[in-house]
N, C-alpha and C positions, 0 to 999 in steps of 0.2 A: 452637193445637193443640190438635185434639178428644182427650179421654182417656176411656175408661171403665175402671171399675175393680170388680171383680166380688167383693164380699165386704167388709163393713164392721165387720170385727173391728179389732183394734189395728194391724196393719199396713196394712189396706186404707183406713181411715178417715183416719190421719194421713198417709199418702202421698196421697190424693186430695185431702184439705184442704190439705195444702201445696202442692200442684201448683197448685190454684186459686188461693191467694194469689200465685204466680208469674205469673199471668195465662192459664194453660190453663183451656179449658173442660172441666170434669170432671163426670160422671154417676157417681155412686156406687150400685151395685144390692145388695140382698139380700134374702132371702126372708122375713126377719123383720120383719113388719108393725109390730109394736111399736117395734122398733128405728128403723125408717124414719120413723115418725111423731115420735120423739123428735128425730131428726135435722132433719125438715122444720122442727120448731119450735126449733130453734138449740140443742138440748140434747144434748151428748154422753154416750152411754150407757158410756164408760169414764172413768175419772179420769185426765186428764193435764194438767199445768199447761198454761195457754195455749190449749187446744184448742177450748174453748168459744167463746171470741172468736173464733177464727179460723175455725171453723165459721159464725159470725153474719156474719162478715166476707164470706164466700163467696157468703151466701145473699142478702145485701144486695147485692152486685155483681151476682147473678144468673149467675155462672159457676160455681156448685156445687149440683148438684141431686143428689136422693135418690128412689129408687124401687124397686119391686118387680119392676118389668116387665124381663125379660130381653131378649126379644125385639127391641124398639124402642130399648134403651137405647144400643147402639152402632152406630146407623145412620150417625151423623156422625163415628164414632170412628176415628182412623187407628191409635191403640195401645190396645190391651185388656190390662189388667192382671188376671191370675188371682191372688187374696189372700185365698182361703179356708184355713180351718183343715185341719192336718194332725196331729191329736192322736196321742199313742202308744197302740199296742194293748199288751196284757199281755206279748207276745213282745219289745217294744221297737222293733217294725218300725213305720213311719209309717202311719198311717190315710190312705190317698189316695181314698176314697170320694167325698170332696167335690171334689177335684180332677177325678175322672174325670167325675162328674155335669156338672160346669160346662164341660168341655172339650168334651163331647159335644153338651150343647146349644148352645154357641157356634157349632159347626159346622153344626148344624140352623137356626140362626137367621140366620147371615151373608147379606147381601143381594146379595154377589158383584158389587157396583157397584165397588169401590175395593180395593185391597189393604191388608191389616191387619197389623200386628205384634202378635203374641199373645205375653204376656211372664209368665212364671213368676216370681212375686213371693213366693208360698208356699215356705216351706223343704221341698224336695222330696228325695227320695234320688237318687243318681247315676244319670243314664240318664234321669230324667224328661222332660227335653227331647223325646227321640224318641219316649217314651210319650205324650205330650200331643199331639204331632204326629199320632200315629196314631190318638188318640182324636177329633180336631178331624175329621180326613178320614172318619172313620167316620160323624160327625154329617153332615158334607158330603155324603156319599153318599145321605143321606136327606133332604137339602134341595131342595126344590121349585125355588127360584131357581136353584141350582146346575145341576141336573139340565136346567131349561129353558134356560140359558145355554150347557150343553155340548150340547144338542140342536141350538141354533140356530147354535152354532160350525160343528158337523159340517155342517149343512144349508148354511151359506154356502160351506165348502169344498168341498163337492160342485158345488155350484151355480155358483161364480164363482172364476177366478183371481184376482181383484182382492181376495178375502178372505184372502189366504194369511198375512196378519199376525195373524188369528185361530186359524190352525191350531195344535192341541196345546195347548189349554187345559189347564193342570196346577193342582192345589191350591197351588202356591206361587206362583201367579199371583194368588191370592186371599188367603193369608196366609202369615207367615212365623213362626217360633217363636224367642224370646229368652229369656235368663235374666236377672233382675237382682235378686240376693238382697239383702236387708234386713239392716242392722246395727244396728237402734234398740234403745236401752235404755229401759225403762219409766221414765218420772219426767224424761227429758230427750229425747224422741222428736222434739219439734220441732227442737230445737237440733241434733240429730243428724242430722235430713232435710237441714237447710239448710247444716251444715257439717261434712260427714262427712270422715272419714278417707281414703275413697276412694269411687268408684263403680264397681261391677263389671257388665260387660255381657258375657254370654255368647251367641254367635251363630254360625252357619255362614255367613249370608248378608251380604254387606257392606250392603245397605239396609238390613237390621234394624238393624245396629249404629249406622249413621248416624243412624237416625230417633230411636233412643233417647239418643243423644249430643245430637241437637240438643233433645230433650226436656229435658234436663238442663243446658243451654247456661248458663242464669242462675246456677245453683249452682255449674258447673265454672269461669266465669269471675268469679261472686261480683259480677254487675252489679245484682242486685236490692236493693230498699231492706230493711234488715233490720227484722223486726217487734218491737214493743217487748217482747214476751214472750220473744223469743230474740236479743238484741242479738249482732252479730258479735263474735267474739274478737278481740282485738287482734293486728293483724299478719295476719289471716287473709285472704289473697288468691286462692289457687285451689285447685281439689281435682283430685287424679290419678284419671285414669280407666283402669282395666284392662280391656282389650278381648281376650277370650279365647274359647276354645270352648265350647258349653254343659256339657261335662261338669267341664270345670276350674271352670267358674263355680260350680256346683253344689258342688262340694268346698271351694271356697274358704270358702263360708258353713258348712259342717260343720267344716272344719279350725279356724276363727277361733273358735267356740262352744268346741269340745274343747278348744283350748289354754286359754281362758280358764278353763273348769272346772277343768282340769287345775292350774293356776296357782293357783286358790284352795285345790285339796286339798292341794296342795304346802306352802303357808302353814300350813294346818291341821295337816298332819302335822310340820312343823317346830315348829309351838305345843305339839303335845303332848308334843314332846321336851325343849322348853325347859321345860317344867313340871317334867320329872323331873330335870332337871340343874340347876334354878336359874337361867335365864336368863330375859329378859324379851322375848317376841316383839315387842312393840313396837320396841324398840331393836334387834333381830336384822333385823328388815324393813328399818328406817331405814338400816342398815349396807349390807345386800347389795342393797337396792332401788337404791341410788345408782347400781349399776354399768348402765352405759349397755346392755349386752347384755341386762339384766333388766328395769329399770325398776322403779317402786314401784306401778303400777296392779296391781288385782285380787290384792294381796298381805294383803288384811286377815283375819286370823285369827276364827273365829267358831263360830257353830253349823252352817255348812254354807250352801251356796248353794240357791235353788228356783227358782221362777218357771217359764214356760212354755216356755223355751229350751233351758236348758244340760240339764237332766236327758233332754229328749226328743230332742234332736240328739246327744248322746254315746250313748245308748240305740240311736238309729238308726244311728249309723256303726258301732257295733259289730255290728249286725245286716248292715249293708251288707259290712263285712268279711269277716263269716262266710259271707256268700252266695258270696264268691269264694275261699272256702277259708283265709280267714288270721284268726288268733286275737290281737285286739289288746290285749295284757296291760295296757299302760300304761292303756288308757281303762278297763278293768276295775278298774284299782286307783283311779283316779280317782272311780269312782261308790262304791266300795267305802268308802273314806276319806270321803265325804260322807255315807255311810249312818252311819256310825260316829260322824261328828261332831254329828248330832243326839240322842245319846244322853249328850253330854257335860254340858249343862244339869240334867239330872236326876242323874246321878252326882255333882255338884257339890251338888245339894241334899242329896242322902243324905249326902254327906260332912260339911256343917255341920249338919242337922238331924237326922241318922241315922233318924228315922222319919217317913215322908212320910204314911201313913195318918192322916186326921184334920186333917191340917194346911191352911190356907190359902194358897194360892201363887197371886200376881198376875203376869201376862205382860204387859210393856209392848211392843206390837207385835203386829200379826196379818199384815200384808201380806209378801210375800216379801223387799220392799226399800221403803226411803223412797220419798215421791211418787208413790205407787200405790195401787190399793186391790185389786190382783191377789193373789189367795189361791192360785194354782195352785203346787201342790208347796212350800207355805209351811211352814218348819220349826216356825212357832208352832202349827201343826193339829196335827202329829205330836208336839209335846211336850205340849201339853195333853191330847191322848188318852192318852198314857203316865200322865200324872200322875192322870188320872180313873181309869184301871185300877188305880191303887195306891191308890184311895179318898181322893184329895185334893180339897178344894173348890178350884175354880179360877176366877179372876177375870180378865179381859181387858180391855184398852183399846189401841186404835190410833186416831189422829187422824182418819183417813178411812174405815178398812174396816170398823168396826164393823156398819154396816146391811148392808152387803156380805155379811158373814161370816152375821149372822142369816138372810138370805134363801138363802144357798147351801148353809149346813150346819146346818138347823133342828134337827138332831139331837145337835149338839154342846152338851154338858151344862155349860156355863160361864155365869157371871155378867157381864154387860157394863157397864163403867164409862164415865161420861161424860167423866172426867178423871184424870190419873195421880194426884192426891190422893185422889180417891173411890176408885179401885183400891186403894190403898195400906191403908185403912181394915180393920185386922182383920187383915191378912197376916202370916204368918211369915216369908215371904221374897219378894222380886220378882226377876223375869228380865227382864232387856232382851233381846228377841228381834230387834226390828228397829231400825236405828240412824236414827230420825227425830231431826231436828235439836232438836226440843223436848226429847228425851230428855237430850240433853247438858247442858241447862241446868236441870234440875228442881231445885227447892228442897227439896234433900233433909232439910233440918233440919225443915221442917213434916212431909214423908214420914214421917220417923221417929217421929215424935211420935204418929202414928196407927197405927202398926203394932204387932202382937202382937210381933214378933222383928224386928231391926233384920238382916237377910240379904240381901245384894245379889248376884245373880249376873249379871255382866256379859258376856252373849253376844256382845258386838259389840266390848267393848274401847273404849266411848265416853265413859267417865268418869274422873276423876282418882282412883286408888284412896287417895292419901294424904288427900284432901279429905273423902271420905265414910268413912274410918276414923277421921278426927278428930272426926267426928260420931258414933261409936259403933256404926257399921256392920261387920258381918262381909262383908268383900269377896272375891269370887273373881271373878276375870278369864278369859279364855281364852289359856294360854300365859304367864302372868305368875306 
């Protein structure tokens, strides 16, 4: 099966690469020449465990290509994924300018020789399927191949009764729109692609739904050989497929992310109450998370969620609700709790140190979560800026994201350390901001020996309080 993926951001690159591993012929398109050159060299522009090797495999096999040329890229493709970015605007509304540009360009460039399924993979507001269809039609009306085809059909219809099968050529004879939202977690995106909880297909036409179902058949039936970087979970045999209408498929994506964000904010709300009444959030979560109706996942209290999805998607859903005259109070609270939670680390530093001005604070972790170098909406950046504004000296260390932070935030006045021990030197306090596995097993005895003051703010509750307190640290967790 021939596939074209428009956009080599996180979703597009992972999707295209994994489909090529399944034996599909995939061409990935992007306007960023630097990024395409890297990919042609077998190097991923994003950090994702196992992705570099999988790209290299696809290039070696010859069924994974990267190009900046849109017009000829999907000539042989049966399925075209739109996987460009939809960043948030200041109002919270999703910026769909990239989707608009790509959809119109696709319409202008279709050769009209075969029927294509154009799939929204980007996270888009409800109703975008119909909107993208309109945009592709606009481009199609400017398409010389379509205009010629239409004239040819009309001429044959007028000149010969034997050409009735060509009568009434319509856009849906050339393309169909479908929605196929992604549910990838950064740091485990390959595993999430091959062993998803579900595959959601939104389509109004049975042909479009059937072609997408066929595309994913190796995943649905689990007939592929698992890659070494993403072994198949024990007992994992099949994947549910949810086939629904376009609007429902789009809403499923928003609802999933909004619920997960709400679940984290709920855990943080409970954690803040735990601190005041003397309970331990770790024990509380262990107790109520065993309820099968609740489950233990996404209940880790900390300094709040970040990343490219939760904040953007919750804000977009709030904007969508308002557009239809509904004020989503629960979603507002989810965002507000998360906003407040980012102040907790600084408040705890003030409680212990009293004066922040002139103190040296070390932040362990920059990325918004482990196993990624993504700094979008990362709590660490906000905490660093707060501390700098309070005239503190700030040192940072992340196993992966140091260089990315230097490049993306050259104005951030922090000192970068190459190791956790180097970061600890002369620090009055350390804050664990990202729950990297490395930070769970630090040699705190050595770290304490090079610090000015033994203060540890555990913003992710990843270390044993008793163990570090026995070494002389003043420990403060979240909700403990």
